[in-house]
C-alpha positions in Angstrom: 0.0 0.0 0.0 1.1 3.5 -0.7 2.1 5.5 2.3 0.3 8.5 3.6 3.0 10.8 2.2 2.5 9.3 -1.3 -1.2 9.7 -1.1 -0.8 13.3 0.0 1.7 14.0 -2.8 -0.7 12.5 -5.4 -3.5 14.7 -4.1 -1.3 17.8 -4.4 -0.4 16.8 -8.0 -4.1 16.3 -8.8 -4.9 19.8 -7.4 -2.0 21.4 -9.3 -3.2 19.8 -12.5 -6.8 21.0 -11.9 -5.7 24.5 -11.1 -3.8 24.7 -14.5 -6.9 23.4 -16.3 -5.7 19.9 -17.2 -7.6 16.7 -16.9 -5.8 15.4 -13.8 -6.7 11.7 -14.2 -5.6 11.7 -17.9 -2.4 13.5 -17.1 -1.5 11.2 -14.2 -2.3 8.1 -16.3 -0.1 9.4 -19.1 2.7 9.9 -16.6 2.3 6.4 -15.1 2.3 4.7 -18.5 5.3 6.6 -19.9 7.2 8.1 -17.0 7.3 11.2 -19.2 7.5 14.2 -16.7 5.9 16.6 -19.2 2.5 15.1 -18.3 2.9 16.8 -14.9 2.9 20.5 -14.5 5.6 22.3 -12.5 2.8 24.3 -10.8 3.0 23.9 -7.0 6.1 21.7 -7.5 3.8 18.9 -8.7 6.5 17.4 -10.9 8.9 17.1 -8.0 6.1 15.5 -5.9 5.2 12.9 -8.5 8.8 11.8 -8.7 8.6 10.9 -5.0 5.8 8.4 -5.6 6.8 4.8 -6.3 4.9 4.1 -9.6 4.9 0.3 -9.1 3.3 0.5 -5.6 0.8 3.0 -6.8 -0.3 0.7 -9.7 -0.5 -2.2 -7.2 -2.9 -0.1 -5.1 -5.0 1.0 -8.1 -5.4 -2.6 -9.4 -6.1 -4.0 -5.9 -8.7 -1.2 -5.3 -10.4 -2.0 -8.6 -10.8 -5.7 -7.8 -12.0 -4.9 -4.2 -14.7 -2.7 -5.6 -15.8 -5.4 -8.1 -16.2 -7.9 -5.2 -18.7 -5.7 -3.4 
């Protein structure tokens, strides 16, 4: 599971992308698939924050959450 710091960083990245008028989910997915930092704005240091998040662990959490929601 992602730590509280990773979750907080991801929420800050989401906020920064929203503030700049981007589709936060689309931009974060693009980054996760490619690791191309240009998907993430520098606004509010979002690019620095996203680099602190372990992509593998985040993807594990996302997939686990998906299957947990399907079982309900």
